[in-house]
ZAMARGU-4260 file (C-alpha; in steps of 0.2 Angstrom, whole numbers, plus 5000, padded with zeros to 4 digits):
<rodrens>
0) 5009/5339/4820 | 5008/5338/4800 | 4994/5327/4792 | 5007/5315/4788 | 5010/5311/4807
5) 4993/5314/4811 | 4988/5300/4799 | 5003/5291/4808 | 4996/5293/4826 | 4979/5285/4818
10) 4988/5269/4812 | 4994/5267/4826 | 4979/5268/4835 | 4971/5256/4823 | 4983/5243/4824
15) 4985/5244/4845 | 4965/5240/4846 | 4966/5230/4833 | 4977/5218/4842 | 4969/5222/4857
20) 4952/5214/4848 | 4961/5200/4843 | 4966/5195/4860 | 4950/5200/4868 | 4943/5188/4855
25) 4955/5175/4861 | 4950/5174/4877 | 4934/5173/4874 | 4932/5157/4861 | 4943/5152/4876
30) 4932/5154/4892 | 4929/5136/4895 | 4947/5128/4888 | 4953/5118/4903 | 4968/5128/4909
35) 4968/5142/4899 | 4974/5160/4907 | 4966/5176/4903 | 4979/5186/4891 | 4980/5204/4892
40) 4986/5219/4881 | 4999/5231/4890 | 4998/5245/4877 | 5011/5263/4880 | 5011/5278/4870
45) 5026/5283/4859 | 5034/5297/4863 | 5038/5311/4852 | 5055/5320/4844 | 5061/5335/4850
50) 5053/5344/4836 | 5037/5336/4838 | 5026/5346/4854 | 5016/5329/4857 | 5018/5310/4856
55) 5017/5301/4841 | 5004/5286/4846 | 5002/5271/4853 | 5009/5255/4852 | 5008/5237/4862
60) 5022/5235/4873 | 5017/5217/4878 | 5002/5202/4879 | 5005/5193/4896 | 4993/5177/4905
65) 4987/5185/4920 | 4996/5171/4930 | 4999/5173/4949 | 5015/5161/4952 | 5012/5158/4970
70) 4996/5149/4967 | 4999/5140/4954 | 5014/5133/4962 | 5004/5130/4977 | 4990/5120/4965
75) 5003/5110/4958 | 5010/5105/4977 | 4995/5101/4982 | 4990/5090/4967 | 5002/5076/4969
80) 4995/5075/4988 | 4975/5073/4980 | 4983/5060/4967 | 4989/5050/4983 | 4972/5052/4992
85) 4960/5047/4979 | 4970/5033/4976 | 4974/5027/4994 | 4954/5029/4996 | 4952/5016/4982
90) 4962/5002/4985 | 4960/5004/5004 | 4944/4998/5002 | 4949/4982/4994 | 4960/4980/5010
95) 4942/4985/5021 | 4934/4970/5013 | 4945/4958/5014 | 4943/4961/5035 | 4925/4966/5035
100) 4916/4952/5047 | 4898/4963/5044 | 4892/4946/5036 | 4896/4938/5050 | 4908/4925/5042
105) 4923/4933/5049 | 4938/4928/5057 | 4931/4934/5075 | 4917/4924/5071 | 4927/4911/5067
110) 4937/4909/5083 | 4924/4912/5092 | 4912/4895/5084 | 4929/4886/5090 | 4928/4891/5109
115) 4911/4887/5109 | 4914/4869/5100 | 4926/4866/5113 | 4916/4872/5128 | 4900/4861/5122
120) 4916/4845/5120 | 4924/4850/5137 | 4905/4845/5145 | 4902/4830/5136 | 4921/4822/5133
125) 4915/4806/5125 | 4900/4814/5113 | 4907/4811/5095 | 4900/4823/5087 | 4906/4837/5098
130) 4924/4832/5094 | 4918/4833/5075 | 4914/4849/5077 | 4928/4855/5085 | 4938/4849/5071
135) 4924/4857/5058 | 4926/4874/5068 | 4945/4873/5068 | 4944/4869/5047 | 4934/4886/5046
140) 4950/4896/5057 | 4960/4888/5043 | 4949/4892/5029 | 4948/4910/5033 | 4964/4913/5037
145) 4968/4905/5020 | 4955/4914/5013 | 4962/4933/5019 | 4979/4930/5015 | 4974/4924/4996
150) 4963/4941/4994 | 4975/4952/5001 | 4988/4942/4987 | 4976/4947/4974 | 4975/4965/4980
155) 4992/4968/4977 | 4991/4959/4961 | 4982/4971/4951 | 4989/4987/4963 | 5007/4979/4955
160) 5003/4979/4937 | 4993/4995/4939 | 5009/5001/4945 | 5018/4995/4928 | 5007/5005/4917
165) 5008/5021/4927 | 5025/5021/4925 | 5023/5020/4906 | 5011/5034/4906 | 5023/5045/4915
170) 5038/5041/4902 | 5023/5045/4889 | 5019/5061/4897 | 5039/5066/4900 | 5040/5063/4881
175) 5026/5074/4879 | 5035/5088/4890 | 5048/5088/4883 | 5041/5092/4867 | 5030/5106/4872
180) 5046/5114/4879 | 5057/5113/4865 | 5042/5122/4855 | 5041/5134/4869 | 5060/5139/4871
185) 5059/5140/4850 | 5044/5152/4850 | 5050/5163/4866 | 5064/5170/4857 | 5053/5179/4844
190) 5035/5179/4853 | 5029/5175/4868 | 5021/5157/4866 | 5007/5160/4878 | 4994/5148/4872
195) 5011/5134/4874 | 5012/5139/4891 | 4996/5136/4896 | 4995/5118/4889 | 5010/5114/4898
200) 5004/5121/4913 | 4988/5108/4912 | 4999/5094/4908 | 5011/5098/4922 | 4997/5097/4933
205) 4992/5080/4926 | 5007/5072/4928 | 5006/5079/4945 | 4993/5067/4950 | 5001/5054/4946
210) 5020/5057/4953 | 5024/5069/4963 | 5032/5084/4955 | 5040/5101/4957 | 5043/5113/4944
215) 5058/5127/4938 | 5054/5139/4923 | 5071/5148/4917 | 5074/5163/4909 | 5071/5155/4893
220) 5054/5145/4894 | 5061/5129/4897 | 5052/5120/4911 | 5064/5109/4924 | 5054/5093/4933
225) 5060/5083/4945 | 5052/5073/4961 | 5048/5082/4976 | 5062/5071/4982 | 5073/5078/4970
230) 5076/5063/4957 | 5079/5074/4939 | 5064/5070/4927 | 5066/5083/4913 | 5078/5095/4910
235) 5086/5107/4895 | 5070/5104/4885 | 5082/5087/4878 | 5081/5075/4893 | 5066/5067/4898
240) 5068/5051/4911 | 5064/5033/4907 | 5055/5023/4921 | 5051/5007/4923 | 5053/4991/4933
245) 5072/4984/4938 | 5077/4966/4940 | 5081/4969/4958 | 5069/4963/4971 | 5062/4975/4985
250) 5062/4968/5002 | 5043/4964/5000 | 5046/4953/4983 | 5042/4963/4970 | 5054/4970/4955
255) 5059/4988/4960 | 5060/5005/4950 | 5074/5010/4940 | 5075/5026/4929 | 5085/5024/4914
260) 5097/5012/4919 | 5098/5016/4936 | 5089/5008/4950 | 5075/5020/4958 | 5074/5020/4976
265) 5055/5022/4977 | 5058/5033/4994 | 5061/5046/4981 | 5044/5044/4975 | 5034/5053/4991
270) 5017/5057/4981 | 5003/5056/4967 | 4996/5040/4963 | 5013/5030/4959 | 5020/5035/4977
275) 5001/5029/4984 | 5004/5011/4974 | 5019/5009/4981 | 5014/5014/4999 | 4996/5002/4996
280) 5009/4986/4989 | 5026/4990/5001 | 5020/4995/5017 | 4999/4993/5021 | 4998/4977/5013
285) 5016/4970/5012 | 5026/4983/5024 | 5033/4973/5043 | 5021/4982/5049 | 5007/4979/5031
290) 4993/4970/5036 | 4996/4954/5029 | 5013/4955/5038 | 5001/4956/5054 | 4990/4945/5047
295) 5004/4930/5046 | 5010/4935/5065 | 4992/4933/5071 | 4990/4918/5059 | 5008/4909/5068
300) 5002/4914/5084 | 4984/4907/5083 | 4993/4891/5076 | 5007/4888/5090 | 4995/4894/5106
305) 4981/4880/5099 | 4998/4867/5094 | 5005/4870/5111 | 4987/4866/5120 | 4984/4850/5109
310) 4999/4844/5109 | 4998/4842/5127 | 4983/4834/5128 | 4978/4815/5121 | 4961/4810/5114
315) 4950/4797/5120 | 4964/4783/5117 | 4983/4784/5116 | 4991/4782/5099 | 5004/4774/5097
320) 5014/4786/5086 | 5014/4804/5082 | 5020/4813/5067 | 5023/4833/5065 | 5013/4840/5053
325) 5028/4852/5050 | 5044/4851/5040 | 5062/4852/5046 | 5067/4858/5030 | 5087/4853/5025
330) 5095/4863/5040 | 5095/4849/5052 | 5112/4854/5061 | 5108/4870/5067 | 5103/4876/5085
335) 5085/4878/5085 | 5090/4895/5095 | 5097/4901/5075 | 5085/4894/5066 | 5078/4904/5057
340) 5062/4900/5043 | 5064/4910/5026 | 5044/4907/5020 | 5047/4918/5007 | 5059/4908/4996
345) 5054/4897/4982 | 5061/4882/4992 | 5058/4881/5009 | 5076/4877/5019 | 5076/4881/5033
350) 5065/4873/5047 | 5048/4875/5055 | 5041/4892/5055 | 5041/4892/5075 | 5056/4885/5080
355) 5059/4904/5087 | 5047/4900/5101 | 5057/4886/5109 | 5061/4887/5125 | 5072/4878/5137
360) 5061/4868/5145 | 5055/4850/5149 | 5045/4836/5140 | 5039/4822/5149 | 5030/4809/5139
365) 5022/4792/5147 | 5024/4777/5136 | 5015/4757/5140 | 4998/4747/5141 | 4982/4760/5147
370) 4985/4751/5164 | 5005/4753/5166 | 5010/4768/5159 | 5026/4776/5163 | 5033/4793/5163
375) 5050/4797/5154 | 5059/4815/5152 | 5068/4823/5140 | 5075/4841/5143 | 5078/4852/5128
380) 5089/4868/5128 | 5088/4880/5113 | 5109/4876/5108 | 5101/4859/5102 | 5100/4856/5085
385) 5086/4848/5077 | 5097/4831/5074 | 5101/4831/5094 | 5083/4836/5097 | 5078/4819/5087
390) 5094/4809/5095 | 5089/4816/5114 | 5072/4808/5112 | 5075/4793/5104 | 5086/4789/5119
395) 5071/4789/5133 | 5066/4770/5138 | 5051/4767/5130 | 5050/4778/5117 | 5056/4779/5098
400) 5061/4794/5088 | 5065/4798/5069 | 5064/4810/5054 | 5055/4805/5039 | 5062/4805/5022
405) 5048/4818/5021 | 5059/4827/5034 | 5045/4827/5049 | 5047/4823/5066 | 5041/4805/5069
410) 5038/4800/5091 | 5032/4781/5092 | 5029/4769/5108 | 5044/4758/5107 | 5034/4741/5111
415) 5023/4735/5102 | 5005/4736/5107 | 5013/4752/5121 | 5002/4768/5117 | 5009/4784/5118
420) 5005/4803/5127 | 5010/4818/5131 | 5009/4823/5151 | 5019/4841/5147 | 5030/4851/5136
425) 5037/4867/5145 | 5049/4870/5130 | 5035/4873/5116 | 5045/4862/5106 | 5032/4848/5099
430) 5021/4862/5095 | 5034/4871/5083 | 5036/4854/5075 | 5019/4850/5073 | 5020/4835/5086
435) 5002/4832/5088 | 4996/4847/5080 | 4978/4855/5078 | 4987/4866/5065 | 4998/4863/5051
440) 5005/4875/5037 | 5018/4888/5036 | 5009/4904/5034 | 4989/4910/5034 | 4988/4907/5016
445) 4993/4886/5019 | 4986/4886/5038 | 4977/4867/5036 | 4970/4855/5048 | 4981/4841/5054
450) 4976/4828/5042 | 4978/4815/5056 | 4962/4824/5066 | 4952/4826/5049 | 4954/4808/5046
455) 4951/4802/5065 | 4944/4815/5077 | 4943/4804/5092 | 4964/4811/5090 | 4957/4826/5096
460) 4965/4833/5113 | 4949/4831/5124 | 4961/4825/5140 | 4976/4829/5148 | 4987/4815/5158
465) 4984/4813/5178 | 5000/4813/5187 | 5005/4812/5205 | 5018/4824/5205 | 5017/4837/5190
470) 5036/4843/5198 | 5043/4826/5196 | 5030/4813/5191 | 5032/4794/5195 | 5013/4787/5188
475) 5004/4793/5176 | 4984/4787/5172 | 4974/4791/5158 | 4954/4794/5162 | 4946/4796/5144
480) 4931/4805/5153 | 4946/4819/5158 | 4939/4835/5149 | 4956/4847/5154 | 4961/4847/5135
485) 4945/4854/5130 | 4944/4865/5142 | 4964/4872/5140 | 4957/4875/5121 | 4940/4886/5125
490) 4952/4896/5138 | 4962/4900/5125 | 4946/4912/5122 | 4950/4923/5138 | 4968/4920/5136
495) 4980/4936/5134 | 4996/4938/5121 | 5010/4951/5117 | 5008/4956/5099 | 5009/4973/5091
500) 5016/4981/5106 | 4998/4976/5117 | 4992/4964/5126 | 4975/4956/5121 | 4967/4939/5118
505) 4967/4932/5100 | 4951/4940/5095 | 4956/4956/5103 | 4971/4956/5092 | 4964/4953/5078
510) 4951/4965/5082 | 4963/4979/5086 | 4969/4976/5066 | 4953/4979/5059 | 4951/4995/5070
515) 4966/5001/5065 | 4963/4996/5047 | 4947/5007/5051 | 4956/5021/5058 | 4967/5023/5044
520) 4954/5022/5031 | 4943/5038/5039 | 4961/5048/5041 | 4963/5047/5025 | 4944/5051/5020
525) 4946/5066/5031 | 4963/5071/5022 | 4956/5068/5006 | 4943/5081/5010 | 4951/5094/5016
530) 4963/5094/5001 | 4947/5094/4991 | 4943/5109/4999 | 4962/5116/4998 | 4963/5112/4981
535) 4946/5120/4975 | 4949/5135/4986 | 4965/5138/4978 | 4958/5133/4959 | 4942/5146/4964
540) 4955/5159/4966 | 4967/5154/4951 | 4950/5155/4941 | 4946/5175/4947 | 4965/5180/4942
545) 4970/5170/4928 | 4951/5164/4923 | 4939/5174/4908 | 4926/5185/4913 | 4915/5186/4899
550) 4908/5202/4906 | 4924/5211/4908 | 4929/5206/4893 | 4914/5213/4882 | 4915/5228/4892
555) 4933/5230/4885 | 4925/5223/4869 | 4917/5239/4867 | 4928/5251/4873 | 4944/5246/4860
560) 4929/5245/4847 | 4925/5263/4850 | 4944/5268/4851 | 4946/5258/4836 | 4932/5267/4826
565) 4939/5284/4833 | 4956/5279/4826 | 4948/5275/4808 | 4937/5293/4812 | 4955/5303/4813
570) 4962/5296/4798 | 4944/5301/4789 | 4948/5318/4797 | 4965/5318/4790 | 4961/5310/4773
575) 4948/5326/4770 | 4960/5341/4777 | 4971/5333/4763 | 4960/5336/4750 | 4955/5352/4756
580) 4974/5357/4755 | 4976/5349/4738 | 4961/5358/4731 | 4968/5374/4738 | 4983/5372/4728
</rodrens>
C-alpha cells in the first residue's frame, strides 16, 4: 500500500469515527426527549481494487432509527382505545352522580316515601295532614325526575361542546402532520429524515388518543392516515381532512359531523376521545337504551300507573268536573292506535304521551247526588279518535264532555248540584288523558303534580265508589271513610311491571338502572386498567428497543474515540514516513 493510500484509509477512518461520535452525541443529548428513537450507524469496509492487496478503508453505510415496526403499530392501535376509555371514565362519573342515592334523597327514597304516605292515609282516610303528605311526597317524586332529567341534559351540553373543540384539535393536528410529511418527503430524497420521523410518530400517537386512526408509511416516507373504519384523513402530503359540525341532525337531536362538504357517519369514528364523546352523548345518555331514554321510560310508567290508580278513585267528596292535565295536541282525528307523540319537537303537535297504552275497554262513571248516584258506561276502542272519545262521553246521560280551548278534555256533571266520579276505567283512557291524574307532564323533565291536587289535597283519590255488581253495576254509593284508593296507591310498591325486558316493581326497575350503570363503570374501569397495563408493557418494550441507554452510549463513545485517535495516529505515522522518504531523497 502506498503512503497516499495509507493517508486516505486513515482519513476515512477519522471521518467514520467522527460521524459515529456525532450520532452517539445526538443520542445522549436526546436521551430524555419524548418519542426519540435511538439512532445507530452502520459501517462497511471499502473493498480494494485489483492492484491492491487490502481494502481501502471504512465508510458510513447508513444511519438508522432503532425501531420495531410491529411494536410501534401495536402501540398505535392501543392508543385510541386508551383515549376512549379515559374519556368514558371521566364522563360516566358525571352520569353516576345523577343516579347517586347515597345521600338519601334519590328516586328510590322518594318513591318509598310516597308509598309510606299512601299507607298512612289508608289507615286514616279522613286525616287532612295525611292527604297533604301524599301530595307533598308526589311532588317530591316529580321533582326528583325533573332534577335527574335536567342533570343528564346538563351533562350532555359540555360533552357536545367538547366534540366541537376536539374536531378543531383534530384539524390542527392533521395540518401539522401534513406539513411535517412534506418536510420528510423532501428530505428523504437526499438524507434520511430520522428526527422528523420521530416527531411525526409522536404527533401520530397524540392524534391517536383523540381519534382512532390507522397509518401506512409509503416508500417515499409519506404517511397515510385514516380512521380505523376506513375514513381517509391524510394522504399524499397534500390532503388533510377538515372535520366539523354539519347541519344534519342526529336521531338524538344534535348536529352531526361532516368531513369537508360531506356528511361523516359517526359510526366511522370508533375510538379515541372523539369516539368516546359520541358514545356517551348518543348511546350512554340519549341512545334508545341510554340512561336518559330509560329514565323517560320509567317516568312514563310511574306517571301512567299512578294516574291509572288515582283516576279510578275519588276524594272525600265527588267533584262537579274533572279536567285533564294532558294537552291533546292538534291531531284530534287520528285513531288512538295511531296517535304517536313526538315529544322532541319544539311545537307539541300530536297528542297525549300515553295514548299508546289505551286498550279496548269500558269506562263507568257515576253521576248524581251523594244519595242518588247512578252508573253510566261507555265502551272505548283503539280505533276511536279523540273527537269520537269526547262525543261518546258527552252522549252519556248526566255527563258532559268537551275539549277546552287549551286542548284538554273536560268531563262534567251535566246537572247543576250533581257530583261526578269514576267507578272503573278498563281502557286506561282517563290516565292517558290526565283525567283525575296524580301526575302531568310529557317527559321526566316536565313531570309535575296535578295543579288541582296542589290547590286542594281533598281531591286525592283516597277511596273507591262501591257498586252492587262490578260486571254490571246498577247502584253506586260513596263512602268518605273508604280508603281503597289510598291502599291501591300504596300497593304499587309491590306491583310488578314489565320494562326494559324485565318484570319488577317500579323501585326495582330504577335499582336495575343504577346497577347497570355501576356495572358499566366497573367494566370500563377494569378495561382501562388492562389497557393501561398493556400500553405500559408495550412502551417499556419499545424503550428497550428504541430508547437510549447512557451506559451503552458511553461505552460506544470510548470505543469510537479510541478508533478516532488510532486513525489520527495512522495519519501521524504516514506523515513521519513521508518526511523520512523526503529526507532520504
